C-alpha positions as CSV (number, residue, x, y, z in Angstrom):
1,M,-23.7,-12.5,-9.6
2,L,-20.9,-10.4,-11.0
3,P,-22.4,-7.0,-10.1
4,G,-22.9,-8.2,-6.5
5,F,-19.3,-9.4,-6.4
6,L,-18.0,-6.1,-7.8
7,T,-20.1,-4.1,-5.4
8,R,-18.7,-6.1,-2.5
9,A,-15.2,-5.8,-3.7
10,V,-15.5,-2.0,-4.0
11,E,-17.0,-1.8,-0.5
12,L,-14.1,-3.9,0.9
13,L,-11.5,-1.7,-0.9
14,L,-13.0,1.7,-0.1
15,G,-15.6,1.4,2.5
16,R,-13.8,0.7,5.7
17,E,-13.9,3.7,8.1
18,G,-10.7,2.8,9.9
19,R,-8.5,2.5,6.9
20,S,-6.0,5.2,6.2
21,L,-6.1,7.4,3.2
22,H,-3.1,5.8,1.5
23,L,-4.6,2.4,1.8
24,K,-7.9,3.6,0.4
25,A,-6.0,5.2,-2.5
26,A,-4.1,2.0,-3.2
27,G,-7.3,0.0,-3.1
28,A,-9.0,2.4,-5.4
29,A,-6.1,2.5,-7.8
30,T,-6.0,-1.3,-7.9
31,A,-9.8,-1.4,-8.7
32,V,-9.3,1.1,-11.4
33,L,-6.4,-0.9,-12.8
34,G,-8.5,-4.0,-13.0
35,V,-11.3,-2.2,-14.8
36,V,-8.8,-0.5,-17.2
37,M,-7.2,-3.9,-18.0
38,L,-10.6,-5.5,-18.7
39,I,-11.9,-2.6,-20.8
40,G,-8.4,-2.0,-22.4
41,S,-8.4,-5.7,-23.5
42,W,-11.7,-5.2,-25.2
43,A,-10.8,-1.8,-26.7
44,V,-7.5,-3.1,-28.2
45,V,-9.3,-6.0,-29.9
46,A,-11.8,-3.6,-31.3
47,A,-9.0,-1.2,-32.5
48,E,-6.9,-4.0,-34.0
49,H,-9.8,-5.8,-35.7
50,G,-9.0,-6.2,-39.4
51,A,-5.6,-4.5,-39.2
52,R,-2.8,-6.1,-41.2
53,G,-0.3,-7.8,-39.0
54,A,-2.5,-7.6,-35.9
55,N,-1.9,-10.3,-33.3
56,L,-4.3,-9.0,-30.7
57,T,-7.4,-10.5,-32.3
58,T,-9.0,-12.4,-29.4
59,Y,-10.0,-11.3,-26.0
60,P,-7.8,-13.9,-24.1
61,R,-4.7,-12.8,-25.9
62,A,-5.6,-9.1,-25.4
63,L,-6.2,-9.8,-21.6
64,W,-2.8,-11.4,-21.4
65,W,-1.3,-8.5,-23.3
66,S,-3.1,-6.0,-20.9
67,I,-1.7,-7.8,-17.8
68,E,1.9,-7.9,-19.1
69,T,1.6,-4.2,-20.3
70,A,0.2,-3.0,-16.9
71,T,2.9,-4.8,-15.0
72,T,5.6,-3.4,-17.5
73,V,6.8,-6.9,-18.2
74,G,6.2,-6.6,-22.0
75,Y,7.3,-9.9,-23.3
76,G,6.7,-8.7,-26.8
77,D,4.7,-11.7,-27.8
78,F,1.6,-9.5,-28.4
79,Y,1.6,-5.9,-29.3
80,P,-0.8,-3.4,-31.0
81,V,-0.1,-2.3,-34.5
82,T,-2.7,0.5,-35.0
83,L,-2.6,4.0,-33.6
84,W,-5.7,3.4,-31.5
85,G,-4.3,0.2,-30.2
86,R,-1.2,2.0,-29.1
87,V,-3.2,4.7,-27.4
88,V,-5.0,2.0,-25.4
89,G,-1.7,0.5,-24.6
90,S,-0.4,3.8,-23.3
91,V,-3.4,4.2,-21.1
92,V,-2.9,0.7,-19.7
93,M,0.8,1.4,-19.1
94,V,0.3,4.7,-17.3
95,V,-2.5,3.3,-15.1
96,G,-0.4,0.2,-14.3
97,I,2.7,2.1,-13.4
98,T,0.7,4.6,-11.3
99,T,-1.1,1.8,-9.5
100,Y,2.0,-0.2,-8.7
101,G,3.7,3.0,-7.4
102,L,0.7,3.8,-5.2
103,V,0.6,0.2,-3.8
104,T,4.4,0.3,-3.2
105,A,4.1,3.7,-1.4
106,A,1.2,2.5,0.7
107,L,3.2,-0.6,1.8
108,A,6.2,1.5,2.6
109,T,4.1,4.0,4.6
110,W,2.5,1.1,6.5
111,F,6.0,-0.4,7.4
112,V,7.3,3.0,8.4
113,G,4.2,3.7,10.5
114,R,4.6,0.4,12.3
115,E,8.2,1.1,13.1
116,Q,7.4,4.6,14.4
117,R,4.7,3.2,16.6
118,R,7.1,0.5,17.9
119,R,9.8,3.1,18.6
120,H,7.3,5.4,20.3
121,H,6.1,2.5,22.5
122,L,9.7,1.7,23.4
123,A,10.6,5.3,24.2
124,H,7.4,5.7,26.3
125,G,8.4,2.5,28.2
126,A,11.9,3.7,28.7
127,K,10.7,7.0,30.1
128,E,8.4,5.3,32.5
129,L,11.2,3.0,33.6
130,S,13.6,6.0,34.1
131,E,10.9,7.8,36.1
132,E,10.3,4.7,38.3
133,T,14.1,4.3,38.8
134,A,14.4,8.0,39.8
135,R,11.5,7.6,42.3
136,A,13.1,4.6,43.8
137,L,16.5,6.4,44.1
138,H,14.8,9.4,45.8
139,E,13.1,7.1,48.3
140,R,16.4,5.4,49.1
141,F,18.2,8.8,49.5
142,D,15.4,10.0,51.7
143,R,15.7,6.9,53.9
144,L,19.5,7.3,54.1
145,E,19.1,11.0,55.1
146,R,16.6,10.0,57.8
147,L,19.0,7.3,59.1
148,L,21.9,9.7,59.1
149,A,19.9,12.4,60.8
150,G,18.8,9.8,63.4
151,Q,22.4,8.8,64.0
152,R,23.5,12.4,64.5
153,E,20.8,12.9,67.1
154,N,21.7,9.7,69.0
155,P,25.6,9.6,69.1
């Protein structure tokens, strides 16, 4: 069941043809972050196993630590005490910071793109309106010129 779910999740994140590159990158980074947090939790438990003063001794604790590390919350309730545990923590931090930066950039790009499309649409509508107004004015002037020309011929 899990491999099918993961396959479907990856297809949803990466497989859409119409998605822009920045959304695909944000989706891929989020998927990588999830994998890094899961594997990092396991790796930190393995690295901390048997170390004096270790508090990351169970997978649930390590998973919580991984989430708070990736989000840069860092409550300080759990932390690695070994060199390899800290290396794993550094990887989780870097991937987390990068992912949240990518997601933030993707959202900002989406908002800016929407606003640019809205402004373009408004500008296009204003141009059409001004062209229509100019046409109507030209027609009125032409009618007035014809009326004036007719009055000059029939005084």
